[in-house]
N, CA, C, O and the ligand as a Tripos MOL2 file, in Angstrom:
@<TRIPOS>MOLECULE
protein
  301   299    76     0     0
PROTEIN
NO_CHARGES

@<TRIPOS>ATOM
      1 N          18.8580   -8.2060   -8.7480 N.3       1 MET1
      2 CA         18.8200   -9.0630   -7.5600 C.3       1 MET1
      3 C          18.0720  -10.3440   -7.8950 C.2       1 MET1
      4 O          16.9060  -10.3060   -8.2860 O.2       1 MET1
      5 N          18.7480  -11.4770   -7.7400 N.am      2 SER2
      6 CA         18.0600  -12.7210   -8.0550 C.3       2 SER2
      7 C          18.0970  -13.6760   -6.8730 C.2       2 SER2
      8 O          19.1240  -13.8360   -6.2140 O.2       2 SER2
      9 N          16.9760  -14.2950   -6.6250 N.am      3 LEU3
     10 CA         16.8300  -15.2160   -5.5070 C.3       3 LEU3
     11 C          16.8510  -16.6470   -6.0270 C.2       3 LEU3
     12 O          16.7530  -16.8890   -7.2310 O.2       3 LEU3
     13 N          16.9760  -17.5680   -5.1200 N.am      4 LYS4
     14 CA         16.9360  -18.9770   -5.4860 C.3       4 LYS4
     15 C          15.5280  -19.3220   -5.9780 C.2       4 LYS4
     16 O          14.5590  -19.0490   -5.2700 O.2       4 LYS4
     17 N          15.3850  -19.9120   -7.1640 N.am      5 PRO5
     18 CA         14.0470  -20.2320   -7.6700 C.3       5 PRO5
     19 C          13.2430  -21.0510   -6.6670 C.2       5 PRO5
     20 O          13.7390  -22.0190   -6.0910 O.2       5 PRO5
     21 N          12.0150  -20.6490   -6.4730 N.am      6 LYS6
     22 CA         11.1730  -21.2900   -5.4640 C.3       6 LYS6
     23 C           9.7420  -21.3870   -5.9800 C.2       6 LYS6
     24 O           9.2830  -20.5270   -6.7320 O.2       6 LYS6
     25 N           9.0460  -22.4350   -5.5710 N.am      7 GLN7
     26 CA          7.6470  -22.6130   -5.9680 C.3       7 GLN7
     27 C           6.7810  -21.6700   -5.1270 C.2       7 GLN7
     28 O           6.8090  -21.7070   -3.8970 O.2       7 GLN7
     29 N           6.0270  -20.8420   -5.8100 N.am      8 VAL8
     30 CA          5.1040  -19.9490   -5.0950 C.3       8 VAL8
     31 C           3.6860  -20.2310   -5.5920 C.2       8 VAL8
     32 O           3.4790  -20.6330   -6.7370 O.2       8 VAL8
     33 N           2.7300  -20.0120   -4.7160 N.am      9 THR9
     34 CA          1.3390  -20.2650   -5.0790 C.3       9 THR9
     35 C           0.5470  -18.9690   -4.9930 C.2       9 THR9
     36 O           0.5760  -18.2660   -3.9830 O.2       9 THR9
     37 N          -0.1490  -18.6770   -6.0590 N.am     10 CYS10
     38 CA         -0.9790  -17.4780   -6.1240 C.3      10 CYS10
     39 C          -2.2730  -17.7120   -5.3550 C.2      10 CYS10
     40 O          -2.6380  -18.8520   -5.0690 O.2      10 CYS10
     41 N          -2.9690  -16.6160   -5.0220 N.am     11 GLN11
     42 CA         -4.2400  -16.7410   -4.3100 C.3      11 GLN11
     43 C          -5.3120  -17.4390   -5.1620 C.2      11 GLN11
     44 O          -6.2970  -17.9450   -4.6240 O.2      11 GLN11
     45 N          -5.1200  -17.4670   -6.4890 N.am     12 CYS12
     46 CA         -6.0680  -18.1530   -7.3690 C.3      12 CYS12
     47 C          -5.7690  -19.6380   -7.4580 C.2      12 CYS12
     48 O          -6.5400  -20.3890   -8.0560 O.2      12 CYS12
     49 N          -4.6460  -20.0770   -6.8640 N.am     13 GLY13
     50 CA         -4.3110  -21.4920   -6.8540 C.3      13 GLY13
     51 C          -3.2440  -21.8820   -7.8590 C.2      13 GLY13
     52 O          -2.7770  -23.0210   -7.8500 O.2      13 GLY13
     53 N          -2.8490  -20.9590   -8.7270 N.am     14 HIS14
     54 CA         -1.8270  -21.2390   -9.7360 C.3      14 HIS14
     55 C          -0.4520  -21.2890   -9.0690 C.2      14 HIS14
     56 O          -0.0670  -20.3690   -8.3490 O.2      14 HIS14
     57 N           0.2800  -22.3700   -9.3180 N.am     15 THR15
     58 CA          1.6240  -22.5210   -8.7350 C.3      15 THR15
     59 C           2.6700  -22.4210   -9.8360 C.2      15 THR15
     60 O           2.5430  -23.0440  -10.8900 O.2      15 THR15
     61 N           3.6980  -21.6310   -9.5790 N.am     16 PHE16
     62 CA          4.7790  -21.4970  -10.5540 C.3      16 PHE16
     63 C           6.0920  -21.2070   -9.8300 C.2      16 PHE16
     64 O           6.1120  -20.9790   -8.6200 O.2      16 PHE16
     65 N           7.1870  -21.2200  -10.5880 N.am     17 THR17
     66 CA          8.5040  -20.9860  -10.0110 C.3      17 THR17
     67 C           8.8610  -19.5120  -10.1320 C.2      17 THR17
     68 O           8.7450  -18.9150  -11.2030 O.2      17 THR17
     69 N           9.3010  -18.9300   -9.0100 N.am     18 SER18
     70 CA          9.6600  -17.5260   -9.0060 C.3      18 SER18
     71 C          11.0540  -17.3460   -8.4350 C.2      18 SER18
     72 O          11.4450  -18.0610   -7.5120 O.2      18 SER18
     73 N          11.8040  -16.3980   -8.9760 N.am     19 SER19
     74 CA         13.1240  -16.1080   -8.4240 C.3      19 SER19
     75 C          13.2410  -14.6090   -8.1400 C.2      19 SER19
     76 O          14.3370  -14.0630   -8.0140 O.2      19 SER19
     77 N          12.0890  -13.9710   -8.0430 N.am     20 ARG20
     78 CA         12.0740  -12.5390   -7.7610 C.3      20 ARG20
     79 C          11.2450  -12.2600   -6.5060 C.2      20 ARG20
     80 O          10.4190  -13.0780   -6.1000 O.2      20 ARG20
     81 N          11.4740  -11.1050   -5.9060 N.am     21 ASP21
     82 CA         10.7320  -10.6900   -4.7180 C.3      21 ASP21
     83 C           9.2350  -10.6910   -4.9840 C.2      21 ASP21
     84 O           8.4340  -11.1480   -4.1690 O.2      21 ASP21
     85 N           8.8880  -10.1680   -6.1440 N.am     22 ARG22
     86 CA          7.4810  -10.0740   -6.5040 C.3      22 ARG22
     87 C           7.3210  -10.4960   -7.9540 C.2      22 ARG22
     88 O           7.9880   -9.9590   -8.8390 O.2      22 ARG22
     89 N           6.4560  -11.4390   -8.1940 N.am     23 ALA23
     90 CA          6.2180  -11.9020   -9.5560 C.3      23 ALA23
     91 C           4.7370  -11.7280   -9.8610 C.2      23 ALA23
     92 O           3.9210  -11.5260   -8.9610 O.2      23 ALA23
     93 N           4.4070  -11.8090  -11.1360 N.am     24 TRP24
     94 CA          3.0100  -11.6530  -11.5350 C.3      24 TRP24
     95 C           2.4400  -12.9970  -11.9780 C.2      24 TRP24
     96 O           3.0650  -13.7130  -12.7610 O.2      24 TRP24
     97 N           1.2790  -13.3320  -11.4880 N.am     25 CYS25
     98 CA          0.6120  -14.5830  -11.8340 C.3      25 CYS25
     99 C           0.2070  -14.5310  -13.3120 C.2      25 CYS25
    100 O          -0.3180  -13.5240  -13.7880 O.2      25 CYS25
    101 N           0.4570  -15.6260  -14.0240 N.am     26 GLU26
    102 CA          0.1150  -15.6670  -15.4560 C.3      26 GLU26
    103 C          -1.3790  -15.8680  -15.6670 C.2      26 GLU26
    104 O          -1.9000  -15.6050  -16.7500 O.2      26 GLU26
    105 N          -2.0650  -16.3330  -14.6310 N.am     27 HIS27
    106 CA         -3.4920  -16.6430  -14.7670 C.3      27 HIS27
    107 C          -4.3940  -15.4580  -14.4250 C.2      27 HIS27
    108 O          -5.2920  -15.1160  -15.1940 O.2      27 HIS27
    109 N          -4.1520  -14.8320  -13.2670 N.am     28 CYS28
    110 CA         -5.0540  -13.7540  -12.8530 C.3      28 CYS28
    111 C          -4.3390  -12.4070  -12.7950 C.2      28 CYS28
    112 O          -4.9530  -11.4010  -12.4400 O.2      28 CYS28
    113 N          -3.0400  -12.3690  -13.1390 N.am     29 ALA29
    114 CA         -2.2690  -11.1320  -13.2250 C.3      29 ALA29
    115 C          -2.1360  -10.3830  -11.9080 C.2      29 ALA29
    116 O          -1.9030   -9.1740  -11.9130 O.2      29 ALA29
    117 N          -2.2800  -11.0730  -10.7790 N.am     30 SER30
    118 CA         -2.0780  -10.3810   -9.5050 C.3      30 SER30
    119 C          -0.6660  -10.6570   -8.9940 C.2      30 SER30
    120 O          -0.0080  -11.5960   -9.4400 O.2      30 SER30
    121 N          -0.2150   -9.8420   -8.0680 N.am     31 ALA31
    122 CA          1.1460   -9.9550   -7.5500 C.3      31 ALA31
    123 C           1.2780  -11.1480   -6.6090 C.2      31 ALA31
    124 O           0.4200  -11.3850   -5.7590 O.2      31 ALA31
    125 N           2.3660  -11.8930   -6.7770 N.am     32 VAL32
    126 CA          2.6520  -13.0260   -5.8930 C.3      32 VAL32
    127 C           4.0240  -12.7670   -5.2880 C.2      32 VAL32
    128 O           5.0010  -12.5700   -6.0100 O.2      32 VAL32
    129 N           4.0930  -12.7670   -3.9630 N.am     33 TYR33
    130 CA          5.3400  -12.4490   -3.2780 C.3      33 TYR33
    131 C           6.1500  -13.7030   -2.9590 C.2      33 TYR33
    132 O           5.6000  -14.7360   -2.5790 O.2      33 TYR33
    133 N           7.4570  -13.5910   -3.1190 N.am     34 TYR34
    134 CA          8.3870  -14.6820   -2.8400 C.3      34 TYR34
    135 C           8.3180  -15.0390   -1.3580 C.2      34 TYR34
    136 O           8.2180  -16.2120   -0.9980 O.2      34 TYR34
    137 N           8.3700  -14.0270   -0.5120 N.am     35 HIS35
    138 CA          8.2280  -14.2290    0.9290 C.3      35 HIS35
    139 C           6.8000  -13.8600    1.2930 C.2      35 HIS35
    140 O           6.3530  -12.7430    1.0290 O.2      35 HIS35
    141 N           6.0950  -14.7890    1.8910 N.am     36 ALA36
    142 CA          4.6850  -14.5570    2.2010 C.3      36 ALA36
    143 C           4.4860  -13.3210    3.0640 C.2      36 ALA36
    144 O           3.4740  -12.6340    2.9250 O.2      36 ALA36
    145 N           5.4420  -13.0170    3.9640 N.am     37 LYS37
    146 CA          5.2540  -11.8810    4.8740 C.3      37 LYS37
    147 C           5.3820  -10.5390    4.1580 C.2      37 LYS37
    148 O           4.9070   -9.5220    4.6630 O.2      37 LYS37
    149 N           6.0200  -10.5270    2.9830 N.am     38 ASP38
    150 CA          6.1520   -9.2830    2.2350 C.3      38 ASP38
    151 C           4.7980   -8.6850    1.8990 C.2      38 ASP38
    152 O           4.6440   -7.4660    1.8290 O.2      38 ASP38
    153 N           3.8200   -9.5540    1.6930 N.am     39 LYS39
    154 CA          2.4810   -9.1030    1.3450 C.3      39 LYS39
    155 C           1.9120   -8.2400    2.4740 C.2      39 LYS39
    156 O           1.3220   -7.1870    2.2330 O.2      39 LYS39
    157 N           2.1040   -8.7180    3.7260 N.am     40 ASN40
    158 CA          1.6120   -7.9610    4.8690 C.3      40 ASN40
    159 C           2.3710   -6.6550    5.0270 C.2      40 ASN40
    160 O           1.7930   -5.6330    5.3980 O.2      40 ASN40
    161 N           3.6810   -6.6890    4.7430 N.am     41 LYS41
    162 CA          4.4930   -5.4920    4.8520 C.3      41 LYS41
    163 C           3.9750   -4.4240    3.8970 C.2      41 LYS41
    164 O           3.8620   -3.2540    4.2630 O.2      41 LYS41
    165 N           3.6610   -4.8320    2.6720 N.am     42 HIS42
    166 CA          3.1460   -3.8900    1.6750 C.3      42 HIS42
    167 C           1.7920   -3.3530    2.1220 C.2      42 HIS42
    168 O           1.4950   -2.1720    1.9460 O.2      42 HIS42
    169 N           0.9760   -4.2250    2.7010 N.am     43 LYS43
    170 CA         -0.3490   -3.8100    3.1430 C.3      43 LYS43
    171 C          -0.2240   -2.8040    4.2790 C.2      43 LYS43
    172 O          -0.9200   -1.7890    4.2880 O.2      43 LYS43
    173 N           0.6730   -3.0840    5.2530 N.am     44 LEU44
    174 CA          0.8830   -2.1700    6.3720 C.3      44 LEU44
    175 C           1.3740   -0.8260    5.8740 C.2      44 LEU44
    176 O           0.9380    0.2190    6.3570 O.2      44 LEU44
    177 N           2.2820   -0.8480    4.9080 N.am     45 ASN45
    178 CA          2.8120    0.3740    4.3340 C.3      45 ASN45
    179 C           1.6880    1.1910    3.6970 C.2      45 ASN45
    180 O           1.6620    2.4170    3.8010 O.2      45 ASN45
    181 N           0.7750    0.5060    3.0470 N.am     46 HIS46
    182 CA         -0.3490    1.1730    2.4010 C.3      46 HIS46
    183 C          -1.2460    1.8420    3.4420 C.2      46 HIS46
    184 O          -1.6960    2.9730    3.2570 O.2      46 HIS46
    185 N          -1.4990    1.1140    4.5520 N.am     47 ILE47
    186 CA         -2.3320    1.6700    5.6240 C.3      47 ILE47
    187 C          -1.6400    2.8900    6.2320 C.2      47 ILE47
    188 O          -2.2910    3.8910    6.5310 O.2      47 ILE47
    189 N          -0.3210    2.8050    6.4140 N.am     48 TYR48
    190 CA          0.4560    3.9050    6.9900 C.3      48 TYR48
    191 C           0.3620    5.1480    6.0980 C.2      48 TYR48
    192 O           0.1210    6.2520    6.5840 O.2      48 TYR48
    193 N           0.5550    4.9560    4.7930 N.am     49 VAL49
    194 CA          0.4920    6.0750    3.8440 C.3      49 VAL49
    195 C          -0.9000    6.7010    3.8600 C.2      49 VAL49
    196 O          -1.0310    7.9250    3.8590 O.2      49 VAL49
    197 N          -1.9390    5.8650    3.8760 N.am     50 THR50
    198 CA         -3.3110    6.3720    3.9220 C.3      50 THR50
    199 C          -3.5310    7.1880    5.1910 C.2      50 THR50
    200 O          -4.1580    8.2460    5.1470 O.2      50 THR50
    201 N          -3.0140    6.6990    6.3300 N.am     51 GLY51
    202 CA         -3.1460    7.4040    7.6030 C.3      51 GLY51
    203 C          -2.4830    8.7620    7.5640 C.2      51 GLY51
    204 O          -3.0390    9.7430    8.0570 O.2      51 GLY51
    205 N          -1.2890    8.8260    6.9760 N.am     52 VAL52
    206 CA         -0.5630   10.0930    6.8850 C.3      52 VAL52
    207 C          -1.3430   11.0820    6.0250 C.2      52 VAL52
    208 O          -1.4430   12.2580    6.3720 O.2      52 VAL52
    209 N          -1.8950   10.6160    4.9050 N.am     53 ILE53
    210 CA         -2.6550   11.4900    4.0030 C.3      53 ILE53
    211 C          -3.8880   12.0400    4.7300 C.2      53 ILE53
    212 O          -4.1990   13.2260    4.6220 O.2      53 ILE53
    213 N          -4.5850   11.1750    5.4670 N.am     54 VAL54
    214 CA         -5.7690   11.6080    6.2180 C.3      54 VAL54
    215 C          -5.3760   12.6510    7.2680 C.2      54 VAL54
    216 O          -6.0770   13.6460    7.4520 O.2      54 VAL54
    217 N          -4.2490   12.4160    7.9560 N.am     55 ALA55
    218 CA         -3.7830   13.3460    8.9780 C.3      55 ALA55
    219 C          -3.4460   14.7060    8.3670 C.2      55 ALA55
    220 O          -3.7820   15.7450    8.9360 O.2      55 ALA55
    221 N          -2.7900   14.6990    7.2200 N.am     56 VAL56
    222 CA         -2.4080   15.9470    6.5500 C.3      56 VAL56
    223 C          -3.6610   16.7120    6.1110 C.2      56 VAL56
    224 O          -3.7360   17.9290    6.2860 O.2      56 VAL56
    225 N          -4.6310   16.0140    5.5500 N.am     57 ILE57
    226 CA         -5.8710   16.6680    5.1100 C.3      57 ILE57
    227 C          -6.6140   17.2590    6.3140 C.2      57 ILE57
    228 O          -7.1320   18.3730    6.2390 O.2      57 ILE57
    229 N          -6.6630   16.5130    7.4220 N.am     58 SER58
    230 CA         -7.3190   17.0030    8.6320 C.3      58 SER58
    231 C          -6.6310   18.2630    9.1400 C.2      58 SER58
    232 O          -7.2900   19.2320    9.5160 O.2      58 SER58
    233 N          -5.2990   18.2420    9.1490 N.am     59 PHE59
    234 CA         -4.5250   19.3870    9.6290 C.3      59 PHE59
    235 C          -4.7640   20.6120    8.7370 C.2      59 PHE59
    236 O          -4.9590   21.7200    9.2360 O.2      59 PHE59
    237 N          -4.7470   20.4020    7.4210 N.am     60 LEU60
    238 CA         -4.9660   21.5110    6.4910 C.3      60 LEU60
    239 C          -6.3760   22.0880    6.6600 C.2      60 LEU60
    240 O          -6.5700   23.3010    6.5850 O.2      60 LEU60
    241 N          -7.3570   21.2080    6.8880 N.am     61 THR61
    242 CA         -8.7240   21.6660    7.1080 C.3      61 THR61
    243 C          -8.7950   22.5170    8.3780 C.2      61 THR61
    244 O          -9.4600   23.5520    8.4090 O.2      61 THR61
    245 N          -8.0900   22.0570    9.4350 N.am     62 TYR62
    246 CA         -8.0660   22.7800   10.7070 C.3      62 TYR62
    247 C          -7.4380   24.1600   10.5230 C.2      62 TYR62
    248 O          -7.9670   25.1650   10.9970 O.2      62 TYR62
    249 N          -6.2750   24.1920    9.8100 N.am     63 VAL63
    250 CA         -5.5810   25.4630    9.5740 C.3      63 VAL63
    251 C          -6.4710   26.4000    8.7690 C.2      63 VAL63
    252 O          -6.5460   27.5950    9.0550 O.2      63 VAL63
    253 N          -7.1380   25.8570    7.7700 N.am     64 PHE64
    254 CA         -8.0300   26.6570    6.9330 C.3      64 PHE64
    255 C          -9.1550   27.2630    7.7760 C.2      64 PHE64
    256 O          -9.4620   28.4490    7.6570 O.2      64 PHE64
    257 N          -9.7600   26.4410    8.6230 N.am     65 MET65
    258 CA        -10.8500   26.9010    9.4690 C.3      65 MET65
    259 C         -10.3770   27.9860   10.4260 C.2      65 MET65
    260 O         -11.0660   28.9850   10.6290 O.2      65 MET65
    261 N          -9.1890   27.7870   11.0210 N.am     66 GLU66
    262 CA         -8.6670   28.7240   12.0050 C.3      66 GLU66
    263 C          -8.2350   30.0500   11.3790 C.2      66 GLU66
    264 O          -8.5570   31.1170   11.9000 O.2      66 GLU66
    265 N          -7.5220   29.9850   10.2840 N.am     67 LEU67
    266 CA         -6.9070   31.1820    9.7120 C.3      67 LEU67
    267 C          -7.7940   31.9110    8.7100 C.2      67 LEU67
    268 O          -7.7130   33.1330    8.5890 O.2      67 LEU67
    269 N          -8.6310   31.1850    7.9990 N.am     68 ILE68
    270 CA         -9.4050   31.8190    6.9320 C.3      68 ILE68
    271 C         -10.8900   31.9190    7.2840 C.2      68 ILE68
    272 O         -11.4850   32.9910    7.1730 O.2      68 ILE68
    273 N         -11.4850   30.8110    7.7040 N.am     69 ALA69
    274 CA        -12.9150   30.8170    7.9630 C.3      69 ALA69
    275 C         -13.2790   31.6120    9.2070 C.2      69 ALA69
    276 O         -14.2600   32.3550    9.1950 O.2      69 ALA69
    277 N         -12.4990   31.4700   10.2960 N.am     70 SER70
    278 CA        -12.8270   32.1670   11.5410 C.3      70 SER70
    279 C         -12.8470   33.6880   11.4130 C.2      70 SER70
    280 O         -13.8340   34.3040   11.8160 O.2      70 SER70
    281 N         -11.8010   34.3280   10.8670 N.am     71 PRO71
    282 CA        -11.8330   35.7910   10.7050 C.3      71 PRO71
    283 C         -13.0000   36.2470    9.8330 C.2      71 PRO71
    284 O         -13.5700   37.3080   10.0890 O.2      71 PRO71
    285 N         -13.3700   35.4770    8.8130 N.am     72 LEU72
    286 CA        -14.4820   35.8520    7.9430 C.3      72 LEU72
    287 C         -15.7990   35.7870    8.6960 C.2      72 LEU72
    288 O         -16.6700   36.6380    8.5190 O.2      72 LEU72
    289 N         -15.9400   34.7550    9.5510 N.am     73 LEU73
    290 CA        -17.1860   34.5710   10.2810 C.3      73 LEU73
    291 C         -17.3490   35.6230   11.3740 C.2      73 LEU73
    292 O         -18.4720   35.9740   11.7370 O.2      73 LEU73
    293 N         -16.2250   36.1300   11.9020 N.am     74 SER74
    294 CA        -16.3200   37.0710   13.0140 C.3      74 SER74
    295 C         -16.4860   38.5070   12.5290 C.2      74 SER74
    296 O         -16.6150   39.4190   13.3450 O.2      74 SER74
    297 N         -16.4860   38.7200   11.2200 N.am     75 LEU75
    298 CA        -16.6540   40.0830   10.6890 C.3      75 LEU75
    299 C         -18.0940   40.5820   10.9080 C.2      75 LEU75
    300 O         -18.4220   41.7050   10.5270 O.2      75 LEU75
    301 ZN         -3.2870  -16.0700   -9.9260 Zn       76 ZN76
@<TRIPOS>BOND
     1     1     2 1
     2     2     3 1
     3     3     4 2
     4     3     5 am
     5     5     6 1
     6     6     7 1
     7     7     8 2
     8     7     9 am
     9     9    10 1
    10    10    11 1
    11    11    12 2
    12    11    13 am
    13    13    14 1
    14    14    15 1
    15    15    16 2
    16    15    17 am
    17    17    18 1
    18    18    19 1
    19    19    20 2
    20    19    21 am
    21    21    22 1
    22    22    23 1
    23    23    24 2
    24    23    25 am
    25    25    26 1
    26    26    27 1
    27    27    28 2
    28    27    29 am
    29    29    30 1
    30    30    31 1
    31    31    32 2
    32    31    33 am
    33    33    34 1
    34    34    35 1
    35    35    36 2
    36    35    37 am
    37    37    38 1
    38    38    39 1
    39    39    40 2
    40    39    41 am
    41    41    42 1
    42    42    43 1
    43    43    44 2
    44    43    45 am
    45    45    46 1
    46    46    47 1
    47    47    48 2
    48    47    49 am
    49    49    50 1
    50    50    51 1
    51    51    52 2
    52    51    53 am
    53    53    54 1
    54    54    55 1
    55    55    56 2
    56    55    57 am
    57    57    58 1
    58    58    59 1
    59    59    60 2
    60    59    61 am
    61    61    62 1
    62    62    63 1
    63    63    64 2
    64    63    65 am
    65    65    66 1
    66    66    67 1
    67    67    68 2
    68    67    69 am
    69    69    70 1
    70    70    71 1
    71    71    72 2
    72    71    73 am
    73    73    74 1
    74    74    75 1
    75    75    76 2
    76    75    77 am
    77    77    78 1
    78    78    79 1
    79    79    80 2
    80    79    81 am
    81    81    82 1
    82    82    83 1
    83    83    84 2
    84    83    85 am
    85    85    86 1
    86    86    87 1
    87    87    88 2
    88    87    89 am
    89    89    90 1
    90    90    91 1
    91    91    92 2
    92    91    93 am
    93    93    94 1
    94    94    95 1
    95    95    96 2
    96    95    97 am
    97    97    98 1
    98    98    99 1
    99    99   100 2
   100    99   101 am
   101   101   102 1
   102   102   103 1
   103   103   104 2
   104   103   105 am
   105   105   106 1
   106   106   107 1
   107   107   108 2
   108   107   109 am
   109   109   110 1
   110   110   111 1
   111   111   112 2
   112   111   113 am
   113   113   114 1
   114   114   115 1
   115   115   116 2
   116   115   117 am
   117   117   118 1
   118   118   119 1
   119   119   120 2
   120   119   121 am
   121   121   122 1
   122   122   123 1
   123   123   124 2
   124   123   125 am
   125   125   126 1
   126   126   127 1
   127   127   128 2
   128   127   129 am
   129   129   130 1
   130   130   131 1
   131   131   132 2
   132   131   133 am
   133   133   134 1
   134   134   135 1
   135   135   136 2
   136   135   137 am
   137   137   138 1
   138   138   139 1
   139   139   140 2
   140   139   141 am
   141   141   142 1
   142   142   143 1
   143   143   144 2
   144   143   145 am
   145   145   146 1
   146   146   147 1
   147   147   148 2
   148   147   149 am
   149   149   150 1
   150   150   151 1
   151   151   152 2
   152   151   153 am
   153   153   154 1
   154   154   155 1
   155   155   156 2
   156   155   157 am
   157   157   158 1
   158   158   159 1
   159   159   160 2
   160   159   161 am
   161   161   162 1
   162   162   163 1
   163   163   164 2
   164   163   165 am
   165   165   166 1
   166   166   167 1
   167   167   168 2
   168   167   169 am
   169   169   170 1
   170   170   171 1
   171   171   172 2
   172   171   173 am
   173   173   174 1
   174   174   175 1
   175   175   176 2
   176   175   177 am
   177   177   178 1
   178   178   179 1
   179   179   180 2
   180   179   181 am
   181   181   182 1
   182   182   183 1
   183   183   184 2
   184   183   185 am
   185   185   186 1
   186   186   187 1
   187   187   188 2
   188   187   189 am
   189   189   190 1
   190   190   191 1
   191   191   192 2
   192   191   193 am
   193   193   194 1
   194   194   195 1
   195   195   196 2
   196   195   197 am
   197   197   198 1
   198   198   199 1
   199   199   200 2
   200   199   201 am
   201   201   202 1
   202   202   203 1
   203   203   204 2
   204   203   205 am
   205   205   206 1
   206   206   207 1
   207   207   208 2
   208   207   209 am
   209   209   210 1
   210   210   211 1
   211   211   212 2
   212   211   213 am
   213   213   214 1
   214   214   215 1
   215   215   216 2
   216   215   217 am
   217   217   218 1
   218   218   219 1
   219   219   220 2
   220   219   221 am
   221   221   222 1
   222   222   223 1
   223   223   224 2
   224   223   225 am
   225   225   226 1
   226   226   227 1
   227   227   228 2
   228   227   229 am
   229   229   230 1
   230   230   231 1
   231   231   232 2
   232   231   233 am
   233   233   234 1
   234   234   235 1
   235   235   236 2
   236   235   237 am
   237   237   238 1
   238   238   239 1
   239   239   240 2
   240   239   241 am
   241   241   242 1
   242   242   243 1
   243   243   244 2
   244   243   245 am
   245   245   246 1
   246   246   247 1
   247   247   248 2
   248   247   249 am
   249   249   250 1
   250   250   251 1
   251   251   252 2
   252   251   253 am
   253   253   254 1
   254   254   255 1
   255   255   256 2
   256   255   257 am
   257   257   258 1
   258   258   259 1
   259   259   260 2
   260   259   261 am
   261   261   262 1
   262   262   263 1
   263   263   264 2
   264   263   265 am
   265   265   266 1
   266   266   267 1
   267   267   268 2
   268   267   269 am
   269   269   270 1
   270   270   271 1
   271   271   272 2
   272   271   273 am
   273   273   274 1
   274   274   275 1
   275   275   276 2
   276   275   277 am
   277   277   278 1
   278   278   279 1
   279   279   280 2
   280   279   281 am
   281   281   282 1
   282   282   283 1
   283   283   284 2
   284   283   285 am
   285   285   286 1
   286   286   287 1
   287   287   288 2
   288   287   289 am
   289   289   290 1
   290   290   291 1
   291   291   292 2
   292   291   293 am
   293   293   294 1
   294   294   295 1
   295   295   296 2
   296   295   297 am
   297   297   298 1
   298   298   299 1
   299   299   300 2
@<TRIPOS>SUBSTRUCTURE
     1 MET1         2 RESIDUE 1 A MET
     2 SER2         6 RESIDUE 1 A SER
     3 LEU3        10 RESIDUE 1 A LEU
     4 LYS4        14 RESIDUE 1 A LYS
     5 PRO5        18 RESIDUE 1 A PRO
     6 LYS6        22 RESIDUE 1 A LYS
     7 GLN7        26 RESIDUE 1 A GLN
     8 VAL8        30 RESIDUE 1 A VAL
     9 THR9        34 RESIDUE 1 A THR
    10 CYS10       38 RESIDUE 1 A CYS
    11 GLN11       42 RESIDUE 1 A GLN
    12 CYS12       46 RESIDUE 1 A CYS
    13 GLY13       50 RESIDUE 1 A GLY
    14 HIS14       54 RESIDUE 1 A HIS
    15 THR15       58 RESIDUE 1 A THR
    16 PHE16       62 RESIDUE 1 A PHE
    17 THR17       66 RESIDUE 1 A THR
    18 SER18       70 RESIDUE 1 A SER
    19 SER19       74 RESIDUE 1 A SER
    20 ARG20       78 RESIDUE 1 A ARG
    21 ASP21       82 RESIDUE 1 A ASP
    22 ARG22       86 RESIDUE 1 A ARG
    23 ALA23       90 RESIDUE 1 A ALA
    24 TRP24       94 RESIDUE 1 A TRP
    25 CYS25       98 RESIDUE 1 A CYS
    26 GLU26      102 RESIDUE 1 A GLU
    27 HIS27      106 RESIDUE 1 A HIS
    28 CYS28      110 RESIDUE 1 A CYS
    29 ALA29      114 RESIDUE 1 A ALA
    30 SER30      118 RESIDUE 1 A SER
    31 ALA31      122 RESIDUE 1 A ALA
    32 VAL32      126 RESIDUE 1 A VAL
    33 TYR33      130 RESIDUE 1 A TYR
    34 TYR34      134 RESIDUE 1 A TYR
    35 HIS35      138 RESIDUE 1 A HIS
    36 ALA36      142 RESIDUE 1 A ALA
    37 LYS37      146 RESIDUE 1 A LYS
    38 ASP38      150 RESIDUE 1 A ASP
    39 LYS39      154 RESIDUE 1 A LYS
    40 ASN40      158 RESIDUE 1 A ASN
    41 LYS41      162 RESIDUE 1 A LYS
    42 HIS42      166 RESIDUE 1 A HIS
    43 LYS43      170 RESIDUE 1 A LYS
    44 LEU44      174 RESIDUE 1 A LEU
    45 ASN45      178 RESIDUE 1 A ASN
    46 HIS46      182 RESIDUE 1 A HIS
    47 ILE47      186 RESIDUE 1 A ILE
    48 TYR48      190 RESIDUE 1 A TYR
    49 VAL49      194 RESIDUE 1 A VAL
    50 THR50      198 RESIDUE 1 A THR
    51 GLY51      202 RESIDUE 1 A GLY
    52 VAL52      206 RESIDUE 1 A VAL
    53 ILE53      210 RESIDUE 1 A ILE
    54 VAL54      214 RESIDUE 1 A VAL
    55 ALA55      218 RESIDUE 1 A ALA
    56 VAL56      222 RESIDUE 1 A VAL
    57 ILE57      226 RESIDUE 1 A ILE
    58 SER58      230 RESIDUE 1 A SER
    59 PHE59      234 RESIDUE 1 A PHE
    60 LEU60      238 RESIDUE 1 A LEU
    61 THR61      242 RESIDUE 1 A THR
    62 TYR62      246 RESIDUE 1 A TYR
    63 VAL63      250 RESIDUE 1 A VAL
    64 PHE64      254 RESIDUE 1 A PHE
    65 MET65      258 RESIDUE 1 A MET
    66 GLU66      262 RESIDUE 1 A GLU
    67 LEU67      266 RESIDUE 1 A LEU
    68 ILE68      270 RESIDUE 1 A ILE
    69 ALA69      274 RESIDUE 1 A ALA
    70 SER70      278 RESIDUE 1 A SER
    71 PRO71      282 RESIDUE 1 A PRO
    72 LEU72      286 RESIDUE 1 A LEU
    73 LEU73      290 RESIDUE 1 A LEU
    74 SER74      294 RESIDUE 1 A SER
    75 LEU75      298 RESIDUE 1 A LEU
    76 ZN76       301 GROUP 0 **** ****
């Protein structure tokens, strides 16, 4: 997939031409997105994944407490 070459500016201030969704800065090696909003999309996705992982761990802890710890404590 190739996009129309466009000038993108990295957060470090380095400007270069990119024709990909995500390119790597030659100066600081961080990701530079072709569409500025893509950065937020990736960040939101990261927050969503973290939230799901926290929810799963909480649920597993609850199940563990209910099914394993409670019967042991009531003995
Ligand atoms: Zn940079």
